[in-house]
C-alpha positions as CSV (number, residue, x, y, z in Angstrom):
1,M,-32.7,-15.0,22.8
2,I,-33.4,-11.4,23.8
3,E,-36.4,-12.6,25.8
4,R,-34.2,-14.9,27.9
5,M,-31.7,-12.1,28.5
6,L,-34.5,-9.9,29.7
7,C,-35.7,-12.6,32.0
8,A,-32.2,-13.0,33.4
9,L,-31.9,-9.3,34.0
10,L,-35.5,-8.4,35.0
11,G,-37.0,-11.7,36.1
12,H,-39.7,-13.8,34.6
13,K,-43.3,-12.8,34.0
14,Y,-45.0,-15.7,35.7
15,V,-48.5,-16.9,34.9
16,V,-50.4,-20.1,35.9
17,A,-50.8,-22.2,32.8
18,R,-52.7,-25.1,34.3
19,V,-54.0,-26.1,37.7
20,F,-54.0,-29.8,38.3
21,N,-55.2,-29.8,41.9
22,P,-55.2,-27.2,44.7
23,G,-51.5,-27.8,45.4
24,A,-50.0,-28.5,42.0
25,R,-49.8,-26.4,38.8
26,Q,-47.9,-25.7,35.7
27,V,-46.4,-22.2,35.7
28,G,-45.0,-20.4,32.6
29,C,-43.2,-17.2,31.7
30,T,-45.0,-15.0,29.1
31,R,-41.7,-13.5,28.0
32,C,-39.4,-16.4,27.4
33,N,-42.0,-19.2,27.2
34,R,-40.2,-21.4,29.8
35,K,-42.4,-23.7,32.0
36,W,-42.1,-25.1,35.5
37,A,-43.9,-27.5,37.7
38,M,-45.0,-26.0,41.1
39,H,-46.1,-28.1,44.1
40,D,-47.1,-26.5,47.4
41,G,-46.8,-29.6,49.5
42,T,-43.1,-30.1,48.8
43,K,-42.4,-26.4,48.2
44,S,-40.9,-27.3,44.8
45,F,-40.5,-25.2,41.7
46,V,-38.7,-27.2,39.0
47,D,-38.3,-27.1,35.2
48,W,-41.3,-28.7,33.4
49,D,-40.3,-31.7,31.3
50,G,-42.0,-34.6,29.6
51,E,-42.1,-36.7,32.8
52,F,-44.4,-34.2,34.5
53,E,-46.8,-34.2,31.5
54,K,-46.7,-38.0,31.3
55,M,-47.5,-38.3,35.0
56,Y,-50.4,-35.8,35.0
57,R,-51.9,-37.4,31.8
58,M,-51.6,-40.9,33.4
59,F,-53.4,-39.8,36.6
60,G,-56.2,-38.1,34.5
61,Q,-55.5,-34.6,35.7
62,W,-54.7,-33.3,32.2
63,E,-57.7,-31.5,30.7
64,K,-58.7,-32.9,27.3
65,T,-58.8,-29.4,25.8
66,H,-55.0,-29.1,26.2
67,E,-54.0,-32.0,24.0
């Protein structure tokens, strides 16, 4: 709860969690543990959900070590 408030006030501490290809990656916040999908081609940055994970697993871009 406090972490989310800090992120709302100070901003997130972004880190790249996974790189799927040169233009797509999963980004996370080390403070509040939220995750987002980031895609350079469409300039999108949206909340990570199960659909993204399913899609990357289906296309074989999910590393086996992250299961």
